[in-house]
C-alpha positions, 0 to 999 in steps of 0.5 A: 390907147388900146381898146377892146369891144364886144358887139351883139344884136338880137338876131346876130346878123347885120347890126353885130358886124356893122357895129364892129366895123364902125368902132374899128373905123372910128378908133383908126381915125382917132389914132387908137387901136381896138379889137372887137369881138362879134357875138353873132349868130355864127358864134364868136371868136373870143378876144384873148385874155392878154389883149383884154388885160392890155386894154385901156377900156372896153366898149360894149355895143350890145342888145343882148347881155355880153357872154363871159363878161367876167373876162373884162372885170376891172376895166373902165367900160362904155356900155351902149346899144348896138345902133350907137356904134353904127351911127356914132362910133367916134363919140364912143371912142371919145367916151372910152378915152375919157373913161380910161383917163378917169380910171387911171386917175382914180385907182380905187375905181378898179376894185369897184369896177371888178366887183361890179362885173359878174363872175360867171358867164351868160345866164340869160339872153335878156337884160333883166333891168330892161322894161317889160316891153323890151324884155318881151321883144328880146324874148321873141327875137332870141327865139327868131335868131335861133329859128332862122338857121332852120328856116334857111337850111330847110327852105333852101333845100326844099327849094333846091329839091323842087328845082331839080324835080322840075328838071327831072319830071317837068312841071308836076315834078315838085308834087311828085317828090313829096311822096318820097319817104326816107325809111319806107319798107324795101318793097315800096318804090319811094323809099330813099333809104333803100332805093336811092339812085345816085345817077337819078335827078329825081332821087336827088330831088327827093333827098333834098326835099326830105332833108329840107322838110325835116330841117323845116320841121324844127322851126316851131320847136326851135322858136318855142325852145329858145324863147323859153331859154331867153326867159328861164335860161337852160331850165326853159329848153325842155318844156319849150321844145316839147311845147313847140313840138306839140304846137307843130303836131296839133297844127297850131303853127308858129302862133302855138310856138310863141305861146308855148315858148313864153309859157314854158319860160315863165313856168320853168322860171317859176319852178326854178325859184322854189325854195326846196330842201338841200336834198332836193336841190341836186335833182331840181335842174335834172328831174324836177324842173323839166318834168313838172314844167313839161307836164304843165305846159304840155297839159295846158296846151293840149287840153286848154290852149291848143284848139283856140290857137289852132283856130286863130292860126287856121283863120290867119292862113285862110285870110292869107289864102283869100288875099287877091287883087287890092287886098294883097297889094295893101298887105304888100304896101304895109309890110314894105313900108315897115321894112323901110321904116327903121332899117333893122329896128323893131318895126322892120323886125316885126315885118320880117318876123311875119314873113319868116314865120309864115314860111312854116305854114306854107308847107310844101305848096308851090304857090302859097301866099306866105311865100309871096309875103316872104318875097315882098319882105325881102325885096322891100328890105333891099330897097333902102341900101340900094336906093342910097347907093344909086342916089350917091352914084347919080348925084355924088355932089349931094353927099359927103365923102364918107357918104359916097364911100358908104354908098359903094358898100351899100350896093353889096349890102343891099343886094345881100338883103342887109337893110342896115346898109342905109343906116349911116345915111338915115342917121345923118339925114333921117327925115329925107332918107327914112321918108324916101325909104318908106315910100320906095319900100312900100311900092316894092312890097305892093308890086311884089304882091301884085306880080306874085314872086315866091320865095322860101329862103328867109335871107340871102337877097339876090344871091338866092334868086335861083330859088325864087318863083317868078324871079323877073317879077321880084326884080321888076318890083325891086328896081321900081322901088329903088328908082323911086327912093333914089329919085326922092332922096335926090329931089329932097336933098337938092331942094334942101341944098337950094334953100341953103344956097338961097339963104347964103 
């Protein structure tokens, strides 16, 4: 049979593509064909309508609503969460075969199926039928998924600027380039626009820093704007971005962005639901909704909400700045264990969200505690796939042939900070793999906080090592955690195999 599929996850990074690979491998093993459209953070390459028309069934493995779902109208459908395609692709292919056979046996089902599929494209980033808790998580993860590119671009450019400044100006160079501006008057010496010298490393460092700092400045507005978009679709964008900008300007930081994003979405959705006369409907989305929602959100934040949220944000920053010794190690243990617990799931994402949003509060400081937390989060998130890769290398006899093949792929996934590379192992043996992952990741997080490596990039794994502060501390923490996890997995699986042999 011929199938088509769509995969998507809240962040549009790893799960999206691993689910697609799982479906492709399962279809091939079963003797079928499948074409999968990945609706990830890098956009998507839509399946041609001819291929969709020729398909016997459709598989949706998604945590966000499918874009342009009307293209698949009339097709028998298997609809599951994205993790199902990663952990049990063969079962989904079997369900698709059964759905196609049932569909062909009952032609009347085609008309009902076509009528059930919306005629329009994506209206919202959230499944309206989900529970309130799930919807809130999807709101937040939608904002994070759009925020991460700003963090990555801005953080890496800032880090590159600091690196060049260290080469050009010595240990104080990174401080000096923060004084350079883009558009100062001509007679001032630190104007990049008017005085840029292409053969000077100092000017290149200042340019990278300024462009990166500008990109970083969009972090909170993007977070707020796209949380609001997830709640209210396009009407939420204007109040969301304005609210995020106000949160930036008042020093409320990412906590302010969270509040303004949710508030903007709810207010915009409320105004969008007003019953108005025909003469007003045409200007509602262009004038009335953005005007009123922006005024309400902006006014409430500046007058009522801004000061207490800034106080909370300042308190969190002071707490992080005050962490040292044992308290820093405990924080590393906690975020490390969370990163290793569900490998890209909600608990993992909370820890990752804590790390990435903290980058906004770090500013241009070279040794901010938020940068240490981000390093601990990334190192801990790399432990599980690397630990399983090492375990399959050390004791291949404890693993099946597919697991040994997954172990080879897990080396690259782990080095790239894709925790989901360990999911196939966790799905097959959750108790032993997840418990080992939690221990190894927690140890890595604790060692990271103790040794103090810093990181501005929110993703990239070992490939952004040149941008780290104290990269050797990072590598030591990672190596210890990976060794501990691999050792635990081997011991636990060896004991299990011995018991099975004894029973036999």
